[in-house]
N, C-alpha and C positions, 0 to 999 in steps of 0.2 A: 385189421386190413381186409376189406372185402374184395374177393377175387372172382371174376367171371371170365369164362373162356369162350372164344368165338373161333370156329373152325370152318374154313372153306374145304369141304369134303374132297373134291377132285384135286384141288391143289395139293393137299396133304397126301392123298392116296398115290398120285402119280410120282411125287417126289420121294415118297416112302419106297415105292417099287423100284425106282431108279437107283436109289441108294443101295438097296439090298442086292440088286443085280450087279452094281459096280463092285461091291465087296465079295462077290462070288457066292452068294447064298444058293444052295443047291435046290431049295424049294421056296415056294412063296411064303413070306413072313407076314402074318396077320398083324394089323394095328391093334394094340391092346386098349380098345376103347373104354372098357370098364375101369381100368386102373390108371390110365394116362392122366386124367385130371389131378389126382392126388399127387402123382410124381411131379407134375409141373408146379403145383402149388407148393410142394416141399422146397422147391428151388427158389422160392421168393422169401424164405426165411420164416422165423417164428412169428406167430401172431396172424398168419395168413388164414383166412376163413373162406372156404370154398362156397360160392354162391351160384354154381350151375354152369353147364356147358351148352352152347348153342351150335348145332351143326347145320350147315347150309349145303344142299346137294341139288343136282339136276339129273333128270333121267329122260330117256326117250321112251315113251309109253309103247311104241311099236317094236321095240327091241326086246327080245326074249331075256337076254342077260340083265337088262335094266329093269324088267318086271321082277326078276328075282332080287335085284338090288333094292327095289322099293320095299319088298317084304322084309329084308334085313333092316332097312332104315326104320321101318315101323316098329321092329323089335327094339332097335337102339333107342327109340323114343321113350321106351319104358325103363331104360337104365336110370338109376338114381341121379337126379339133377339135370337130366338131359332134355333138351327140346330140339327136335329135328324138323327143319323147314325144307320141303322138297318142291322144286320147281320143275315143270315139264319143259324139255328142250323144244325149240321151234325149228321148223324147216329152214334150211339155208339155201341161198341161191346155188344153182348148179355150177359146177366147174366148167369154164369155157376155154377153148383153145386160144392161146395168146397170139397166134398169127393174125395180123390185121386183115388178111384176105380170107380168113375162115371165121373165127369167133363163134364157132358152133359149140353148143353145150355138149359136154361129155357125160352122158347119163348111165353108161354101163362100162364095166371094167374091160379094157381091150384084151385081157388075157383069159379070164374065165367067163366073161359075158354077164356076170352078176350085176344087178342094178346098184348104182352108187347113190346112197341116201346120206345126205349131209344135214346135220342139225347144229344149232348154236345155242349156247347157254344164255338165257334171258332172266334177269331179275335177281340172281344170286348176289352179285356184288352190291346192288342197291339195297337188298335186305340186310346185308352185313353192315353197311355204312349207317343205315337208318337206326339199327338196333344198337350199334356202338354209341351213336348220339343219344338215343332215347334213354338207355340205361345210365349213361354218364350224367345227363341232365337231371334224371330222377335220383341221382346219388345211390344207385343200386350197387355200383362197384367203385372201389378206390383205384384198383389196378385191373386192367383187362389183358388177358393173354390172347394175342391174335395169331392164328396159324394161317397165313396166306402170303404169297409172294407178289401180290398185285400192287404195283406202284400207284394205281388209281386211288388207293386208300390214304396216301400221304397227306393231302389237304385235310381230310377228316381227322387223322391222327394229330396233326399239328394244332388244329383248332381245339380238340378235346383236351390236349395237354396244356394249352394256354389257360384253361379254366381250372387246372389243378389235378385232373385225373391222369394216370399214367398208363401208357400202352406198352406192353412187353411183347416183342415179336418172338415166335418160336419157329424154328425151321432148320434147314440143313446148310452146311458150308457152301461157299461159292454161289450163293443164290440171294436174290432179293436185297441187293445192296442199298437201293433207295429207301425201301421201307425200314430196313435195319437202322439206317442213318436217322430217319425221322422218329423212331421209337425211343422210349426212355431207356430200354435195356433189351437184351436178346438172350434167349435160351437156345443153345445149340443142341438139337436133338441127337446128333451123332455122339456128343460127349456123354449124354445120359442114356444112351441106348441100352447098356446093361441093366439099368434100373427099370426102363420101360418094359424090357422083355423078361424081367425076373418073374418066376412063378408067383402067383397070388398066394398070400399067407393062408 
């Protein structure tokens, strides 16, 4: 059974942070990127053969933290079996006052005066959907593990599964009900957190 993993980086990272904040973690808990694929594959039973992980991320090249993130993502791209796709975030429209008599753009914080710069993610969801299709049609995987809560993937999931490939959703409780319903199965990351965070052998 050939297994391939597709991860929406920010979707996972934000949900991961929210979960650990909710349970009262005293410090930031790092995602175990190196060991996570094998833990996930182990939950699909014997005969599962790992065929790689694709991670899709977006960054704002003008943001200092995102420039550091790009460096980390480039390092992750060298992990065994990993392919990391990075898209640059695009400028978003300015926030405007909702009052009909005003409608002026709010370009600076009214408290500290700092410029407000908004960006939007472009191309990440499209890349994930295309590669889910591409690798399914080329029979690269029998089952794909998808880590994303985006319901926009539901039509792609339903089509891919009609042709015999299975999509397994992995995520947290009380999220992504539409995508969980569409997928063949679901891995609850909360239930396997002890395994995910276990020290590497």
